[in-house]
C-alpha positions in Angstrom: -19.2 26.1 -8.0 -17.3 25.4 -5.5 -13.8 23.6 -6.1 -15.3 20.3 -3.9 -18.4 20.6 -5.8 -16.8 20.9 -9.3 -14.8 17.9 -8.6 -17.5 15.8 -7.4 -19.6 16.8 -10.4 -16.4 15.5 -12.9 -16.1 12.4 -11.3 -19.6 11.6 -11.4 -19.9 12.3 -15.0 -16.5 10.4 -15.8 -18.2 7.2 -13.4 -21.6 7.5 -15.6 -19.4 7.2 -18.7 -17.1 4.3 -17.4 -20.3 2.9 -16.2 -22.1 3.2 -19.3 -18.9 1.1 -21.1 -18.9 -1.4 -18.5 -22.7 -1.7 -18.5 -22.3 -2.1 -22.1 -19.6 -4.7 -21.9 -20.2 -6.2 -19.0 -18.6 -5.5 -15.3 -15.7 -8.2 -15.1 -16.3 -9.9 -11.6 -12.4 -11.5 -11.5 -8.8 -10.8 -13.4 -7.3 -14.1 -14.0 -4.0 -11.8 -14.7 -4.1 -10.4 -11.1 -5.7 -13.4 -9.5 -8.0 -11.4 -7.4 -11.9 -10.2 -7.5 -12.4 -7.1 -9.3 -14.2 -4.1 -7.2 -17.5 -3.7 -9.1 -19.7 -0.4 -9.5 -22.3 0.4 -6.6 -25.4 1.7 -7.3 -25.0 5.9 -7.1 -26.8 8.8 -6.9 -25.6 12.7 -7.1 -26.3 13.1 -3.7 -23.9 10.5 -2.3 -20.9 11.4 -4.8 -21.3 15.0 -3.3 -21.1 14.1 -0.2 -18.3 12.1 -0.7 -19.9 8.7 0.4 -18.9 6.5 -2.4 -16.1 8.2 -4.1 -12.9 5.6 -3.0 -15.3 2.8 -3.9 -16.4 4.4 -7.5 -12.6 5.2 -8.1 -11.3 1.3 -7.1 -14.4 0.2 -9.5 -13.4 3.0 -12.5 -9.8 1.8 -11.9 -10.7 -1.8 -12.1 -13.1 -1.7 -15.3 -11.5 0.6 -17.1 -12.3 -0.8 -20.6 -8.9 -2.2 -22.1 -7.1 -1.8 -18.8 -4.4 -4.6 -19.6 -3.6 -2.7 -22.6 -3.0 0.3 -21.0 -1.0 -1.3 -18.3 1.6 -2.9 -20.7 1.5 0.4 -22.8 2.2 2.1 -20.0 5.3 -0.1 -19.1 6.6 -0.2 -22.7 7.0 3.8 -22.6 8.3 3.6 -18.9 10.8 1.0 -20.4 11.9 3.2 -23.0 12.6 6.0 -21.1 15.0 4.0 -18.8 12.3 3.7 -15.8 13.5 0.4 -13.7 10.5 0.9 -10.9 7.4 -0.2 -12.8 4.3 -0.7 -11.2 5.5 -1.5 -7.5 8.3 -3.7 -9.4 12.0 -3.7 -10.5 12.7 -4.7 -13.7 16.0 -6.8 -13.4 18.6 -8.2 -15.0 18.1 -11.3 -17.0 14.3 -10.9 -16.8 13.9 -11.4 -13.1 11.5 -8.7 -11.4 11.6 -7.9 -7.5 8.8 -7.0 -5.8 9.2 -3.3 -4.5 9.0 -3.6 -0.8 11.0 -0.9 1.4 11.6 -0.4 4.7 8.4 1.8 5.6 6.3 -0.8 4.1 7.4 -3.0 7.1 6.2 -2.3 10.5 8.9 -3.1 13.1 6.6 -3.4 15.8 4.3 -5.7 14.3 7.3 -8.0 13.2 8.6 -8.0 16.9 5.3 -8.9 18.3 4.9 -11.5 15.7 8.3 -13.1 16.7 6.8 -13.0 20.5 3.4 -15.0 19.0 5.8 -17.9 17.9 8.0 -17.7 21.4 4.0 -18.3 22.8 3.5 -21.1 20.1 6.6 -22.7 21.4 5.3 -22.8 24.9 1.9 -24.3 24.0 3.6 -27.1 21.5 4.3 -29.3 24.8 7.8 -30.2 24.2 7.5 -30.4 20.5 10.8 -29.0 18.6 9.6 -25.5 17.3 11.8 -24.0 14.2 10.9 -21.0 12.2 12.1 -20.6 9.0 11.9 -17.4 7.4 12.4 -17.1 3.6 14.4 -14.3 2.7 13.2 -12.0 -0.4 15.2 -12.5 -3.7 16.3 -9.1 -3.6 18.3 -10.5 -1.0 19.8 -13.7 -2.5 19.9 -11.9 -6.1 21.5 -8.6 -5.7 23.3 -9.4 -8.8 20.4 -8.8 -10.7 18.4 -5.9 -9.4 18.8 -2.6 -11.2 21.1 -0.1 -10.1 19.9 2.1 -7.3 17.3 -0.3 -6.1 16.3 0.1 -2.6 14.0 -2.8 -0.7 14.0 -3.6 3.2 16.7 -4.2 5.3 16.1 -8.1 5.8 19.9 -8.4 7.2 18.4 -6.4 9.9 15.0 -8.6 10.4 17.2 -11.5 10.7 19.5 -10.4 13.4 15.9 -8.8 15.3 14.6 -12.6 15.0 17.8 -14.3 16.3 17.6 -12.2 19.1 13.9 -12.4 20.1 12.9 -16.0 19.4 13.4 -18.4 22.5 12.0 -21.8 22.8 12.1 -21.7 18.7 14.9 -22.5 16.6 15.8 -19.7 13.5 16.6 -21.9 10.7 18.3 -19.1 8.7 18.7 -21.0 4.8 20.5 -17.5 3.4 23.5 -19.2 2.6 22.0 -22.3 1.6 20.3 -20.1 -0.9 23.1 -18.7 -2.1 25.2 -21.5 -2.6 22.4 -23.2 -4.4 22.0 -20.9 -7.3 25.5 -21.1 -8.2 25.2 -25.1 -9.0 23.0 -27.0 -11.7 21.2 -29.4 -9.2 24.1 -31.2 -8.3 25.4 -32.2 -11.7 27.9 -31.1 -14.4 28.2 -29.3 -18.0 30.0 -31.6 -19.5 33.1 -30.1 -17.6 32.3 -26.7 -18.4 31.6 -23.7 -15.7 28.4 -25.0 -13.6 24.9 -23.1 -15.1 23.1 -20.7 -12.4 20.1 -22.7 -10.9 16.9 -20.5 -10.2 16.0 -20.7 -6.5 13.0 -18.2 -7.4 10.7 -17.8 -10.0 11.8 -14.8 -12.9 7.9 -13.2 -12.5 6.3 -14.8 -9.3 7.2 -13.8 -6.1 7.3 -17.3 -4.7 10.8 -19.6 -4.8 10.9 -22.0 -7.3 10.4 -26.1 -6.8 14.3 -26.1 -5.9 14.0 -23.5 -4.2 11.6 -25.3 -1.8 13.7 -28.2 -2.2 17.0 -26.0 -0.5 14.2 -25.3 2.1 13.6 -28.7 2.7 16.7 -30.2 2.6 18.0 -27.2 5.2 15.2 -28.3 7.5 15.9 -31.8 7.6 19.6 -31.5 8.2 18.3 -29.3 11.3 16.3 -32.2 12.7 18.4 -34.6 11.9 16.7 -36.3 9.1 18.3 -37.9 6.1 17.8 -36.1 3.1 17.2 -37.0 -0.6 18.5 -36.0 -3.9 16.6 -33.7 -5.8 16.6 -35.9 -8.5 15.2 -38.8 -7.2 11.7 -37.0 -6.2 11.2 -37.8 -10.0 10.9 -34.0 -10.8 8.6 -33.5 -13.8 8.2 -30.3 -15.7 4.9 -29.8 -16.1 4.4 -26.0 -17.9 6.8 -23.7 -19.7 4.7 -20.8 -19.7 4.0 -19.7 -15.9 3.8 -15.8 -15.7 3.4 -14.8 -12.4 2.4 -12.5 -9.8 5.3 -9.9 -10.2 4.4 -10.0 -14.2 0.9 -9.2 -13.8 1.8 -5.9 -12.2 4.0 -4.7 -15.0 2.4 -6.5 -18.0 6.0 -6.2 -19.6 6.0 -7.9 -23.0 9.6 -8.9 -22.9 8.8 -11.1 -20.0 10.3 -14.5 -20.1 8.0 -17.2 -18.7 9.3 -19.6 -15.8 8.6 -23.3 -16.0 7.0 -25.2 -13.2 8.2 -28.4 -11.9 7.0 -30.9 -9.3 8.2 -34.2 -7.4 6.2 -36.8 -8.8 7.7 -39.9 -6.5 6.0 -39.2 -3.4 4.2 -41.7 -1.0 0.7 -42.2 -1.0 -1.3 -40.1 1.5 -4.8 -39.2 2.0 -5.4 -35.5 1.9 -7.9 -33.5 3.5 -8.2 -29.4 2.7 -10.8 -27.8 5.0 -12.7 -30.9 5.2 -12.4 -31.8 1.4 -10.7 -35.2 0.9 -8.9 -35.8 -1.9 -5.6 -38.5 -3.3 -3.1 -36.3 -4.7 -1.1 -33.0 -3.3 -1.5 -31.4 -7.0 -4.7 -29.8 -8.4 -3.5 -30.1 -12.3 -6.2 -28.2 -13.6 -4.5 -25.2 -12.6 -1.6 -25.8 -14.8 -3.7 -24.5 -17.5 -4.8 -21.2 -15.6 -3.0 -18.2 -14.8 -2.3 -18.9 -11.5 -0.1 -21.9 -12.0 1.4 -21.9 -8.4 -1.9 -23.0 -7.0 -1.0 -26.6 -8.7 0.1 -27.3 -5.0 -3.1 -28.8 -3.1 -5.5 -26.3 -5.5 -4.1 -22.9 -3.5 -4.0 -22.4 0.5 -6.4 -23.6 3.1 -7.1 -22.9 6.7 -6.7 -26.3 7.6 -4.8 -29.5 5.5 -4.3 -32.8 6.8 -1.6 -35.7 5.2 -1.8 -38.4 6.4 0.9 -41.2 4.7 -1.1 -44.7 4.1 2.0 -46.7 5.0 4.6 -44.3 7.1 8.0 -45.6 8.1 8.0 -44.0 11.3 4.9 -42.3 13.6 6.3 -38.6 13.4 3.7 -36.1 13.0 4.9 -32.4 12.0 2.7 -29.1 12.6 3.5 -26.4 9.9 2.0 -23.0 10.5 2.5 -20.9 7.1 1.7 -19.2 3.7 2.0 -20.2 0.1 5.7 -20.9 0.4 5.1 -23.9 2.2 2.8 -25.4 -0.3 5.6 -26.7 -3.1 7.8 -27.5 0.4 5.6 -29.9 1.8 5.8 -33.0 -0.7 9.3 -33.1 -0.2 9.1 -34.1 3.3 6.0 -36.8 3.0 8.3 -39.4 3.2 9.4 -38.5 6.7 6.4 -37.9 8.6 3.7 -40.5 9.1 1.2 -37.2 9.1 1.5 -33.3 8.1 -0.7 -31.0 9.3 -0.6 -27.5 7.8 -2.6 -24.2 9.2 -2.9 -20.6 7.5 -4.0 -18.4 9.8 -5.5 -16.3 7.1 -8.4 -18.6 6.7 -8.0 -21.0 10.0 -10.8 -20.1 12.6 -10.0 -22.3 15.4 -8.1 -21.5 18.6 -4.6 -22.7 18.0 -3.9 -23.5 21.5 -7.1 -25.8 21.6 -5.6 -27.2 18.3 -2.5 -28.2 19.7 -3.9 -29.6 22.4 -6.0 -32.1 20.1 -3.4 -32.7 17.7 0.1 -32.6 19.3 3.1 -32.8 17.2 6.6 -34.0 17.4 8.0 -30.8 15.3 6.2 -27.5 14.7 7.7 -25.2 11.8 6.8 -22.1 11.2 7.4 -21.2 7.4 6.9 -17.9 6.1 8.4 -15.6 3.6 9.7 -12.7 5.7 7.9 -9.8 4.1 4.6 -11.6 4.6 5.7 -13.1 8.2 6.3 -9.5 8.9 2.9 -7.6 7.7 1.1 -11.3 8.6 -1.8 -9.5 11.5 -3.5 -13.3 12.1 -0.4 -14.3 14.2 -2.1 -12.7 17.4 -4.3 -16.1 17.2 -1.7 -18.1 18.5 -1.7 -15.9 21.9 -6.0 -17.3 22.7 
């Protein structure tokens, strides 16, 4: 028997075994832990497997439906930690229970990044005089270098900021690295009985997003850049809604030593009518999400192609358009007091022409808000050219 045929037979036998277990136990459609839909076993026959037509799909299904998958992942992490490994499942295990996503220079296309910056230049030219700002949120490994394990390597965010500063025209680059560095050293503006100030979390330990206070730092920097008076963090009525948030980075390693994060939200917000992809709601928060795995989805209930926020009794008539990824979701509540209308479009889900949208919905300000690696890898920004 040829080597290729032998491998195919072994794969087919393994698939039958795994498929039999999955059939007996029932295939899982969705992983709450990983926040994604799982690959299902397709109907197969020997001819398709031998021809190599379904092997990738079968391999993915085998990985996703493997019995006790989460338990085996957790066991693997324990063994790797025991032998001293700090790079597990694409995640660095850092100091003080911080996890860092391992994104390297080779994972980011410099060509795509440069092209996306040019797309933003195009957006600025379409804005009909709107003040356009670009906020690229730095990766936590750039701000929390002291938390990284020894010899950890990540993509060169500093070089990418330099490229952005040299490429953007008609749009202002808002570099918030200094603000985030300073913010983590203070305890939200309060003293600790005369003792040394505590360190403040600006990124979650177990998730790739910034914390609510990290988002506040972004809000404060943006307001200062456009000449808007900022409010203190405490003035927003910050409430703790969960102490057991295990985020996306935890899900990759399933480390039993993980320390859960706290989810905070600002509650003192102006009344508003909110429309998410055509569905109207009265609150920016979906509190059902705080009891689910993806607790960050408490902001608006997740991501949508288009969100419109109309303040019911605004103090002004200012409007802002935010082109964004999920990092904007936790920052936007802070901005509600400063605008009559806030629109957000997420190009991953937005199906309309951005040019036509801007013509129909002119704004005083445009903010492009992305986490840096997300912006660099986004393939939707070419919609800005249409």
